N, C-alpha and C positions, 0 to 999 in steps of 0.2 A: 771442616775444610782441611786439606793436607798442609803440613808445614812447608814453607818455602825458605828454608834457612839460607842465610847469606854466608857464602864460603870465603869471601874476601872482604874483610871489615876494616874500615878506618875508624880511629879513635880521635875525637875532638876533646881537648882539655880546655874547660872554661876556667880561666886562671883566677880571676878575682871578683868579677861582677860589680854591681852597683848597690847591693843590699847593705844593710847595717851590720855586717859581720866582722868589721875591722877590729872590734874589741872583744870578740868572742873566741878568737883563736890567734895565737902568735904566728901562725903560718900563713895568714891572709896577707898577701903582699900589698904594699901601699905605693912606694915610689916607682917611677918608671924602671929604675935599675932592678928593684926587687921583683917587679912583675916580669921583666925580661928574664931574670935569672930563674924564676920559677917556671916560666915557659920553656926555657932551655932544658931544665931538668925533666920536665914532663915529656918533652920531645925525646930525650935520651931514653926515657922509660917506655916509649912506644906510641906516643901521640903524634899523628901525622899533621894534625891541624891544632893551632892554639887560638882560642877565642879570647880576646882581650878588651877589657874596659881600662880606664885609668882612674886614679884617685889622687886627692891632695896628699902629697907626701907627709905633711905634718899631722893632719887630722884623720886621714883615711876616708874622708867624705868623697862621694863620687864626683867626678869632674868631666868637663867637656873641653878642657884647654888643649888646643892644638899642639902647644909646645911639649906637653907631656906625651902625646901620641907620637910626635916626631922623634923624641928621645927613645921611646919604647921601640918604635919601628927600626930606628938606626941600630940599636943594640941587638935586636933579633937578627937583622939582616947581616950585620957584621960578625955574628957568631959563627963558629965553625960547625955548629949543629944545624942541620937543615930542618925546616918545618914550613908548613903553609900558614900564612898569617891571615887571621880573620879578626877584623875590628868591628866593634859594635857601632851601629848607627841609631841605636834606640834612645839615646839621651835627647832631651829637649822636647819631649812630648808629655810632660807630667802636669796634671792639674790637681791641686788639692782644694776642694771646695770648703767654704766657710762654715758648713754645718747644715742641718736639715731645715732650719727656719730661715737662715740667711746665707745661702750658698755663694752669693756673689757680694763683694769681690772675692776672688781666690786668695788663699792665705799662704803663709810661709811654706816652702817646699815645692811651690809651683815653679816649673821651669818649661815655659812654652816659647819656642823660637821657630823661625821659618825654615823651609826646606834647605835653603842654601847654607844657613848657619849649622844646621844639623849635619850637613854633609861636608863641612869645611875640612875636617881632619881626614876624611876619606879621600877627597880630591887631592889634598896635599901629599898624603902618605902612600896612596895607591896600593892598599893591601890586595892580596889575591881574592879575598872574600870579604864582604861586610854583611851585617845582618839587616833584615827588613821585617820589622814586627808588623804582620799583615792584618792588623785590626785594632779596634779600641775595646778595652775591657776594664771592669772593676778589678782592681789589683790589691787584694789583701786588706789594706787599711780601709777604715770606714768611709772616708770621703776622698780617697785618691783614685783618679782615673788615668790609666795609660791611654793616651789619645793619639790615634793615627787615622786621620780621615781618609776617605778615598782619594780626594784631591792631593793631600800630602803624600800618600803612598805612590800615586802616579808620578808626581814630581820627583820624589826621591828615587823611585825605581828607574826613571828615565836617566837621571844623573848617574846612577850606578852603571847602567848599561853603556852609556856614552863614554864613561871613564874607563871601561874595560875591567870593571870590578864585578865579580860574580856575586849576586845577592844570595844570601842564605835566608830563605823565607822562614821566619819564626811563626809557627802556627800554634796558638794557644787554644783553639777550638775549631770545630769543623767549618764554621763560616769563614774563618781566615783562609782555609784551603780553597773554599769556593771563590773568594775574591782573588787569591793568587792565580787560580786558573783563568780568571777573567783578565788579569794583567798580562798573562802569556798570550791569551787570545787577541788582546788589543795590540800586542807587539811591544808593550812596555818592558817586559822581561823576555829573555830568550828561553827557548826550550831545547833540551830538557832542563828543568829547573832543579834547584837544590833546596830541600826542606828540612827544617828541624822541628820535630814534634815535641812540644813542651807540655808534659803531663804533670798534673797534680799541683799546678800553680793557682792559688786562689785568686779569682774565681773563674778560671778557664775550664779546660777539660779535666775532669777528675781522672785519677790514675788507675782506675779499675781496668781490667783487661778487656772487657766488652767495649768500653769507650776507646781504649787504645786501638783495638782492631777496627773500630769504625773510622778512626783517624787514618790508620794505615790503608784501609780500603778506599779512602777518598784521595789518596795520592796517585796520580797517573802512573801507569806501569813503567813508562820510560824515564821517569824522574828519579833522582837520587835522594835518599832521605836518611836521617838519623833520628834518634829519640833519647829523651832523658826523663827522669823524675827526680824528686827532691829527697834530701835527708836519707833516712834508712832505706828508702825505695830505690836509691840510685843504682846499687849493684844488681838487685833483681831485674831492673829494666835493661841492664847490659845484656843479660841472657834473653829477656823477652824480645828486645829489638833484633838481636841476631837471629833468633828463631823465627821471627816474623818477616825476615828478609832485609833488615836495615842495618845501619851503622850505629855507633854509640857515642854518647857524650858523658864525661865525668868531670869532676873538678870542684874547687872550693867555691865557685859561684853558686853551686847547687847543693852542696853537702860538705860539712866540716869534719865528719868523723868516719873512721873505718872500724866499725864495731862500737858498742856502747862505751862511751867515755873516753875513747881513744882518738884524740885530735890528729888528723892526718895532714900530710902535705899533698900537693898536686902530684908529685912524683909517685907517692904511695898509692893514690887513687888510680892513676893510670896503670901502674904495674899490676894492681889487683884486677882491674878490668881486663887487661891483656891476658892474665891467667884464666879468667872466666871464658874469654873468647876462644883461646887455644884449647881449653878443656872440652869445649863443644865441638872441636874438630875443624875450626875455621882458622884462616890465616889473617894476621894483622898486617895491613898495608903500610908501606912507607910513604913519605911525602911525594916522591917522584911518581909512584904508581897512582896516587890520588890526583896529582896534576893531570896525568894522562886520562884518567877516568872522568874528571870533571871539566876538562878542557881549559886548564889554567896555565898561565905563563909565569914562571918564577921571575921576580923583579930583583935587580941588583941593588946594592946599597947606593944611596944618593950622596 
């Protein structure tokens, strides 16, 4: 099949994530101020969208506290640097089972709450985009399941649409795209939708190119999409995504290094991705162009 290279590409910077990376690199931001500062530097380097989780400022552990999201949102919106704010809504769907012989009750690490609580920070902060992990999957560890039932996704998707926040569909496998198309068909999500193809996350879609193109070919032609992979494959997927017609995501949520042994900052990862995109002959879009493309409305500081 011929290449359908994307000539106008936007970069999403995934600033900190919720993984246990806080002690593996001094560059992983913890406090709302550190996360906001890192997002601002990433935006200066060329990221049109910043995708943010929050963490406990003292321990670096992932958090769902609305007060942290509020501070982060205010700092970003009060900054002189423009960017599209994308907040996670993936927290609160974690089950850690008790083991193969005694799976219940669930054990430490479980964080399961209702749709309203999972969406509380989104409703209060009203980012332009928030994520919707469009399925349940075994997630790396032996007894941990990322849990997003059809009922939960319908409820959260409806809340996003009614709040005027654009969902970014996180698709970790082809079935997630299948259900996302069903949500659009039902009117839960608006069309054209926005998709993030999440490659190489155990145990979702492996990051080989055959699987990647199967994912790409399952995205409706009029939808907008990006893709990423983890670790050393982050930068190769910048090129692969552009060449396949998509946009890109980089950042410390998915990868800590720029070359073997060289711990990177978000700014450095974005700058390197921008260089790859431009070397392919594509243009890197700014936040206003992304808003026009995705139908977003910039929100003023509250």
